[in-house]
BATORGU-272631 format. One line per 10 residues: number of its first residue (from 0); their letters; for each residue x, y, z of N, C-alpha, C. Coordinates in nm, 2 decimals. Example, Ala and Ser with C-alpha at 12.3 -4.5 7.8 and 13.67 -1.06 7.14 Angstrom:
2
0	AS	1.32 -0.57 0.78 1.23 -0.45 0.78 1.32 -0.33 0.78  1.28 -0.22 0.71 1.37 -0.11 0.71 1.29 0.00 0.79 .
***
This chain:
156
0	MAPGGYNPEP	0.10 -0.13 -0.06 -0.02 0.00 0.01 0.09 0.16 0.00  0.06 0.20 -0.07 0.09 0.32 -0.10 0.10 0.44 0.04  0.17 0.50 0.06 0.17 0.63 0.20 0.04 0.66 0.17  0.01 0.74 0.28 -0.16 0.78 0.27 -0.28 0.70 0.28  -0.27 0.53 0.22 -0.31 0.48 0.26 -0.41 0.46 0.11  -0.36 0.49 0.04 -0.37 0.49 -0.11 -0.30 0.38 -0.21  -0.47 0.23 -0.24 -0.40 0.16 -0.29 -0.43 0.12 -0.40  -0.36 0.20 -0.47 -0.30 0.17 -0.69 -0.31 0.08 -0.68  -0.23 -0.02 -0.72 -0.30 -0.15 -0.85 -0.33 -0.27 -0.73  -0.54 -0.30 -0.71 -0.53 -0.35 -0.63 -0.63 -0.54 -0.69 .
10	RAHPGLHALA	-0.61 -0.61 -0.68 -0.70 -0.71 -0.81 -0.78 -0.65 -0.84  -0.80 -0.70 -1.03 -0.95 -0.61 -1.07 -0.96 -0.74 -1.09  -1.17 -0.63 -1.04 -1.26 -0.73 -1.01 -1.35 -0.73 -1.14  -1.43 -0.78 -1.11 -1.52 -0.85 -1.23 -1.54 -0.69 -1.32  -1.59 -0.59 -1.24 -1.71 -0.53 -1.34 -1.53 -0.43 -1.42  -1.45 -0.41 -1.33 -1.33 -0.37 -1.42 -1.30 -0.45 -1.60  -1.32 -0.57 -1.57 -1.30 -0.68 -1.70 -1.39 -0.64 -1.79  -1.50 -0.60 -1.73 -1.66 -0.58 -1.83 -1.61 -0.50 -1.89  -1.51 -0.33 -1.82 -1.54 -0.23 -1.89 -1.43 -0.26 -2.01  -1.32 -0.27 -1.95 -1.21 -0.32 -2.03 -1.30 -0.41 -2.18 .
20	LFEGLKGLLA	-1.32 -0.50 -2.13 -1.36 -0.56 -2.31 -1.48 -0.47 -2.31  -1.48 -0.42 -2.30 -1.59 -0.27 -2.39 -1.52 -0.13 -2.46  -1.46 -0.11 -2.39 -1.36 -0.01 -2.44 -1.28 -0.07 -2.52  -1.18 -0.22 -2.54 -1.11 -0.26 -2.64 -1.19 -0.32 -2.70  -1.34 -0.30 -2.73 -1.43 -0.36 -2.81 -1.44 -0.18 -2.92  -1.45 -0.06 -2.79 -1.47 0.06 -2.88 -1.35 0.03 -2.96  -1.27 0.01 -2.84 -1.12 0.06 -2.96 -1.10 0.00 -3.08  -1.11 -0.16 -3.05 -1.12 -0.23 -3.18 -1.21 -0.17 -3.28  -1.36 -0.11 -3.31 -1.48 -0.06 -3.38 -1.34 0.10 -3.40  -1.31 0.15 -3.34 -1.26 0.25 -3.40 -1.11 0.23 -3.51 .
30	VIAAASLEVL	-1.00 0.17 -3.46 -0.92 0.14 -3.49 -0.96 0.09 -3.68  -1.09 -0.01 -3.71 -1.10 -0.04 -3.75 -1.16 0.06 -3.92  -1.28 0.14 -3.84 -1.32 0.25 -3.90 -1.26 0.36 -3.99  -1.12 0.37 -3.90 -1.06 0.50 -3.93 -0.98 0.43 -4.06  -0.91 0.30 -4.01 -0.84 0.25 -4.14 -0.95 0.24 -4.26  -1.05 0.18 -4.27 -1.18 0.18 -4.37 -1.16 0.30 -4.45  -1.19 0.43 -4.33 -1.19 0.56 -4.42 -1.11 0.59 -4.47  -0.96 0.58 -4.40 -0.83 0.62 -4.49 -0.77 0.54 -4.63  -0.86 0.41 -4.69 -0.83 0.35 -4.72 -0.98 0.41 -4.84  -1.07 0.40 -4.87 -1.19 0.48 -4.92 -1.19 0.56 -4.95 .
40	GPQPLRELVA	-1.14 0.66 -4.90 -1.15 0.77 -4.91 -1.24 0.83 -4.89  -1.25 1.02 -4.97 -1.39 1.07 -4.94 -1.53 1.00 -5.02  -1.48 0.95 -5.11 -1.57 0.89 -5.23 -1.69 0.82 -5.21  -1.67 0.70 -5.12 -1.81 0.62 -5.12 -1.88 0.73 -4.97  -1.86 0.80 -4.91 -1.93 0.93 -4.85 -1.94 0.98 -4.92  -1.89 0.99 -4.94 -2.01 1.13 -5.07 -2.14 1.12 -5.13  -2.04 0.97 -5.17 -2.19 0.84 -5.25 -2.29 0.86 -5.14  -2.26 0.81 -5.01 -2.34 0.78 -4.92 -2.47 0.93 -4.92  -2.37 1.04 -4.86 -2.50 1.18 -4.85 -2.53 1.15 -4.95  -2.48 1.16 -5.06 -2.58 1.21 -5.21 -2.67 1.13 -5.22 .
50	RLIARFNLDP	-2.66 1.02 -5.18 -2.81 0.92 -5.18 -2.87 0.88 -5.06  -2.84 0.99 -4.96 -2.95 1.00 -4.84 -2.96 1.14 -4.86  -2.92 1.30 -4.92 -3.08 1.36 -5.00 -3.08 1.28 -5.07  -3.12 1.26 -5.15 -3.22 1.20 -5.37 -3.32 1.10 -5.24  -3.26 1.01 -5.13 -3.41 0.92 -5.07 -3.53 1.01 -4.96  -3.46 1.10 -4.96 -3.53 1.15 -4.83 -3.58 1.27 -4.94  -3.57 1.31 -5.01 -3.67 1.39 -5.10 -3.58 1.57 -5.06  -3.46 1.61 -4.99 -3.42 1.69 -4.89 -3.38 1.75 -5.03  -3.36 1.96 -5.00 -3.27 2.04 -5.04 -3.13 2.05 -5.11  -3.10 2.01 -5.24 -2.95 1.91 -5.18 -2.89 2.05 -5.26 .
60	AHGALPSLLD	-2.92 2.22 -5.17 -2.81 2.34 -5.19 -2.86 2.36 -5.02  -2.93 2.33 -4.95 -2.94 2.38 -4.79 -3.02 2.32 -4.68  -2.94 2.27 -4.62 -2.95 2.19 -4.49 -2.85 2.14 -4.41  -2.84 2.03 -4.32 -2.71 2.01 -4.25 -2.66 1.80 -4.36  -2.73 1.76 -4.44 -2.64 1.69 -4.51 -2.57 1.75 -4.59  -2.62 1.83 -4.74 -2.59 1.94 -4.84 -2.47 1.99 -4.73  -2.45 2.04 -4.61 -2.36 2.05 -4.57 -2.25 2.02 -4.55  -2.31 1.88 -4.52 -2.17 1.75 -4.47 -2.11 1.74 -4.63  -2.27 1.70 -4.70 -2.15 1.71 -4.82 -2.08 1.76 -4.89  -2.06 1.90 -4.90 -1.96 2.00 -4.93 -1.84 1.98 -4.86 .
70	AINPDGVHLA	-1.84 1.91 -4.70 -1.69 1.94 -4.61 -1.61 1.80 -4.63  -1.70 1.70 -4.66 -1.69 1.64 -4.72 -1.56 1.61 -4.80  -1.41 1.55 -4.78 -1.31 1.61 -4.88 -1.20 1.50 -4.81  -1.08 1.48 -4.92 -1.01 1.43 -4.88 -0.86 1.50 -4.77  -0.83 1.67 -4.73 -0.86 1.73 -4.62 -0.90 1.62 -4.48  -1.01 1.60 -4.44 -1.15 1.63 -4.42 -1.13 1.49 -4.36  -1.19 1.36 -4.43 -1.18 1.31 -4.44 -0.99 1.22 -4.36  -0.89 1.26 -4.42 -0.79 1.22 -4.30 -0.78 1.31 -4.18  -0.82 1.47 -4.15 -0.81 1.49 -4.02 -0.90 1.43 -3.93  -1.02 1.34 -4.01 -1.16 1.20 -3.89 -1.04 1.10 -3.79 .
80	VLVVSVYAAW	-0.97 1.06 -3.99 -0.91 0.90 -3.98 -0.82 0.99 -3.82  -0.77 1.05 -3.83 -0.63 1.11 -3.74 -0.71 1.09 -3.59  -0.84 1.15 -3.56 -0.88 1.19 -3.45 -0.97 1.12 -3.39  -1.05 0.99 -3.47 -1.10 0.87 -3.43 -0.93 0.73 -3.34  -0.78 0.76 -3.45 -0.69 0.69 -3.39 -0.68 0.76 -3.32  -0.71 0.91 -3.23 -0.64 0.88 -3.14 -0.79 0.83 -3.00  -0.92 0.86 -3.04 -1.03 0.84 -2.96 -0.99 0.62 -2.94  -0.94 0.56 -3.11 -0.88 0.44 -3.09 -0.76 0.35 -2.94  -0.68 0.49 -2.97 -0.57 0.44 -2.88 -0.61 0.50 -2.74  -0.67 0.65 -2.76 -0.70 0.62 -2.59 -0.81 0.50 -2.53 .
90	RLLEAWGLWR	-0.92 0.50 -2.66 -0.99 0.33 -2.56 -0.92 0.22 -2.55  -0.82 0.14 -2.62 -0.76 0.06 -2.63 -0.66 0.09 -2.49  -0.62 0.17 -2.46 -0.50 0.18 -2.30 -0.61 0.17 -2.23  -0.70 0.25 -2.23 -0.75 0.20 -2.14 -0.77 0.13 -2.11  -0.83 0.02 -2.17 -0.92 -0.12 -2.22 -0.79 -0.21 -2.17  -0.68 -0.17 -2.21 -0.58 -0.27 -2.11 -0.52 -0.23 -2.00  -0.50 -0.06 -1.90 -0.54 -0.08 -1.80 -0.56 -0.11 -1.71  -0.79 -0.13 -1.79 -0.80 -0.18 -1.68 -0.90 -0.28 -1.62  -0.80 -0.38 -1.73 -0.79 -0.50 -1.69 -0.72 -0.53 -1.67  -0.55 -0.47 -1.68 -0.47 -0.53 -1.52 -0.47 -0.41 -1.45 .
100	AKAWASWLGC	-0.65 -0.31 -1.40 -0.65 -0.26 -1.25 -0.55 -0.17 -1.25  -0.57 -0.06 -1.35 -0.40 0.04 -1.31 -0.42 0.16 -1.23  -0.44 0.22 -1.17 -0.50 0.24 -1.14 -0.54 0.42 -1.21  -0.45 0.48 -1.31 -0.45 0.55 -1.43 -0.56 0.53 -1.52  -0.62 0.36 -1.52 -0.68 0.33 -1.56 -0.79 0.43 -1.55  -0.81 0.38 -1.45 -0.98 0.43 -1.32 -0.98 0.55 -1.42  -0.94 0.65 -1.36 -0.92 0.76 -1.37 -0.92 0.85 -1.52  -0.85 0.75 -1.65 -0.88 0.76 -1.77 -1.01 0.76 -1.81  -1.07 0.68 -1.76 -1.19 0.59 -1.81 -1.27 0.69 -1.74  -1.28 0.70 -1.64 -1.35 0.81 -1.57 -1.43 0.97 -1.58 .
110	VGTAAYLPLD	-1.29 1.08 -1.64 -1.26 1.16 -1.69 -1.33 1.15 -1.80  -1.32 1.04 -1.90 -1.32 1.05 -2.07 -1.47 0.99 -2.11  -1.48 0.90 -1.93 -1.61 0.94 -1.94 -1.76 1.04 -1.90  -1.72 1.06 -1.83 -1.71 1.18 -1.76 -1.76 1.33 -1.82  -1.65 1.32 -1.94 -1.70 1.43 -2.04 -1.79 1.41 -2.13  -1.86 1.32 -2.16 -2.00 1.23 -2.22 -2.12 1.32 -2.13  -2.11 1.30 -2.06 -2.21 1.30 -1.96 -2.31 1.44 -2.01  -2.25 1.61 -2.03 -2.32 1.70 -2.07 -2.33 1.67 -2.19  -2.30 1.59 -2.28 -2.33 1.63 -2.44 -2.53 1.48 -2.42  -2.45 1.38 -2.35 -2.62 1.32 -2.34 -2.70 1.37 -2.22 .
120	LYALYHHHGW	-2.65 1.49 -2.21 -2.82 1.49 -2.12 -2.84 1.64 -2.27  -2.79 1.67 -2.29 -2.85 1.80 -2.43 -2.92 1.69 -2.54  -2.83 1.57 -2.55 -2.90 1.50 -2.67 -3.08 1.50 -2.61  -3.06 1.41 -2.41 -3.19 1.34 -2.39 -3.29 1.47 -2.36  -3.27 1.59 -2.37 -3.34 1.68 -2.38 -3.36 1.73 -2.50  -3.33 1.71 -2.59 -3.36 1.68 -2.77 -3.39 1.58 -2.82  -3.39 1.43 -2.73 -3.41 1.32 -2.78 -3.47 1.27 -2.69  -3.64 1.28 -2.71 -3.69 1.22 -2.59 -3.69 1.02 -2.58  -3.64 1.01 -2.63 -3.65 0.86 -2.71 -3.48 0.72 -2.64  -3.53 0.63 -2.62 -3.50 0.58 -2.53 -3.39 0.52 -2.50 .
130	HAWAVLLLNV	-3.34 0.59 -2.67 -3.21 0.54 -2.69 -3.09 0.66 -2.61  -3.16 0.77 -2.58 -3.02 0.86 -2.56 -3.08 0.84 -2.40  -3.18 0.73 -2.37 -3.16 0.73 -2.20 -3.07 0.61 -2.17  -3.07 0.54 -2.29 -2.98 0.42 -2.28 -2.85 0.48 -2.27  -2.83 0.59 -2.34 -2.64 0.59 -2.32 -2.62 0.66 -2.24  -2.73 0.75 -2.21 -2.68 0.81 -2.04 -2.65 0.76 -1.95  -2.78 0.61 -1.95 -2.74 0.54 -1.73 -2.57 0.44 -1.84  -2.61 0.39 -1.98 -2.46 0.40 -1.93 -2.33 0.43 -1.92  -2.30 0.53 -2.04 -2.19 0.60 -1.91 -2.16 0.67 -1.76  -2.37 0.66 -1.73 -2.38 0.70 -1.53 -2.33 0.62 -1.49 .
140	LVVAVLARDL	-2.36 0.42 -1.61 -2.28 0.31 -1.52 -2.22 0.31 -1.48  -2.08 0.30 -1.60 -1.90 0.33 -1.62 -1.84 0.47 -1.47  -1.91 0.57 -1.55 -1.85 0.63 -1.43 -1.85 0.63 -1.27  -1.99 0.54 -1.29 -1.99 0.53 -1.09 -1.90 0.38 -1.09  -1.91 0.32 -1.19 -1.79 0.19 -1.21 -1.64 0.26 -1.13  -1.59 0.32 -1.25 -1.50 0.37 -1.18 -1.44 0.46 -1.04  -1.54 0.51 -1.09 -1.57 0.64 -0.90 -1.50 0.46 -0.78  -1.61 0.39 -0.85 -1.62 0.32 -0.72 -1.48 0.26 -0.73  -1.45 0.19 -0.79 -1.26 0.17 -0.80 -1.22 0.26 -0.75  -1.20 0.37 -0.73 -1.05 0.49 -0.71 -1.06 0.46 -0.58 .
150	LKRRAG	-1.25 0.48 -0.55 -1.24 0.50 -0.38 -1.20 0.44 -0.34  -1.25 0.28 -0.36 -1.19 0.19 -0.32 -1.03 0.16 -0.29  -1.03 0.20 -0.37 -0.86 0.22 -0.37 -0.84 0.33 -0.18  -0.83 0.44 -0.23 -0.80 0.54 -0.11 -0.85 0.48 0.03  -0.97 0.37 -0.01 -1.02 0.35 0.12 -0.94 0.20 0.18  -0.91 0.18 0.06 -0.82 0.02 0.13 -0.71 0.05 0.11 .
***
C-alpha cells in the first residue's frame, strides 16, 4: 500500500474486466473505422450522403446533409482519420490498463466518460427516445464503476 492509505494496484474486479472488454471493443471498432476511412477515401461517403439526400427528397442546396457533403474532402477525411485514431488509442490504452487494474486507467476512463455526460444530457433534452436514456444510463454506470474503484483504492 502506498503512503497515505492509497492502494494503487488492487486485484481487478469483474466490473473492471467487463469495462476493459467494452472499451477494447470500442477501440477495435475505431481502428477499423479509421483504417476503412483512410483506405476508401471521401468518395464512398460522398455517394452515401448524396443517396440520403435523394432518398429523403431533401433540398440539395440547403440543410445539414448538403453541408456535410460539401465538407467531405480528402483533407477532411485525413483529419477524421487522425481524430478517430487518437480515440482508438485512448480506448485501447484504457482497456489494457483496466484489465490490469491500473489506477491511471480508472482515472482515464472516469474522466473520459464523464466528459460525455453533458452531451448525453443535451441529447436527452432534444431527443426523448429510449436510446438517449440508454446511452446516458450506460455512461453514468461506467463513471460509477470507475469512481467506486478509485474510492476503494483510496479507502483500501
